[in-house]
N, C-alpha and C positions, 0 to 999 in steps of 0.2 A: 412365261414357260409354265405349262400346266403340271400338275403333280406327277402324272405318269411319265412325262418327259424328264422331269427332275429326278424321279426315282431311277429311271433308266440311266441317266447320266451318272448318278451317284454309284449305281451298280457297276457300270463300265469302268469308272475310275477305280473302284475297289478291285476289280479283276486285274487292271493294268498295274496299279501301284502296290497293292497289298499281296495279291495272289501271284503277281509277276507273270501273268499270261502274256503271250506274244501279241504284238499288234495285229497280226493276222487273225488270231483266235478271237480277240476282242472285237474286231471288225465283223467277223462271222457271227458272233453272239449278238451283236447289235442288230444285224440284218435279220437274224432268226427271231429275236424278240419283237422287232418292229413288224415283221411279217405277221406274227401272232396278233399283236395289238391292232394292226390295220384290218386283219380279217374280221375281228369282232366289231370294230368301229364301222367298217364299210358295209357290213351286213346287218348292222344294228342289232347285235346279239349280246346277251348277257353271258358272262363266263360261268358255265355250268358243265356238268359231266358230259351231257349229250353233245353240246356244242364243241367241247374240247375234242371229243371223239370225231366229230365231223371235220374239225380242223386237221387232225392227224390223218384222216382219210384223204383229205385234199392234198396234203404234202406227199403222201404215198403215191398219189396219181401224178404229181408234178415231177417227181424224181425217182430214179431207179436205184440210187446208191443208198444202201442201208446205213452206211456211216454218216451220210448227210442227214438222213432222217433221225438217227439216234442223237446227233449233235443238236438238231433243232429241238427235239423233245427235252434233252438235258438242259439246254440254254433256258428254255421257258420254265421248266421245273425249278431250276436254281434261282431264277429271277424272282419267282413267287414264294420261294421257301423262306 
């Protein structure tokens, strides 16, 4: 298991066991963070301000629900905080 996957697993465990988030929320956060990580890996990009903006633009084009977009952004922000 590489460091990113280990960090993600630890973060999801924290959300579930310490923060007591629902299994549904933890699953959604996992998908959101994995989507972010995959975007950068698949496009061979480094994480910087411009590429993060491009990622956000991509999710805006993929979904119309503002609540979903907000959750995705919050999930990624909280993972890297």
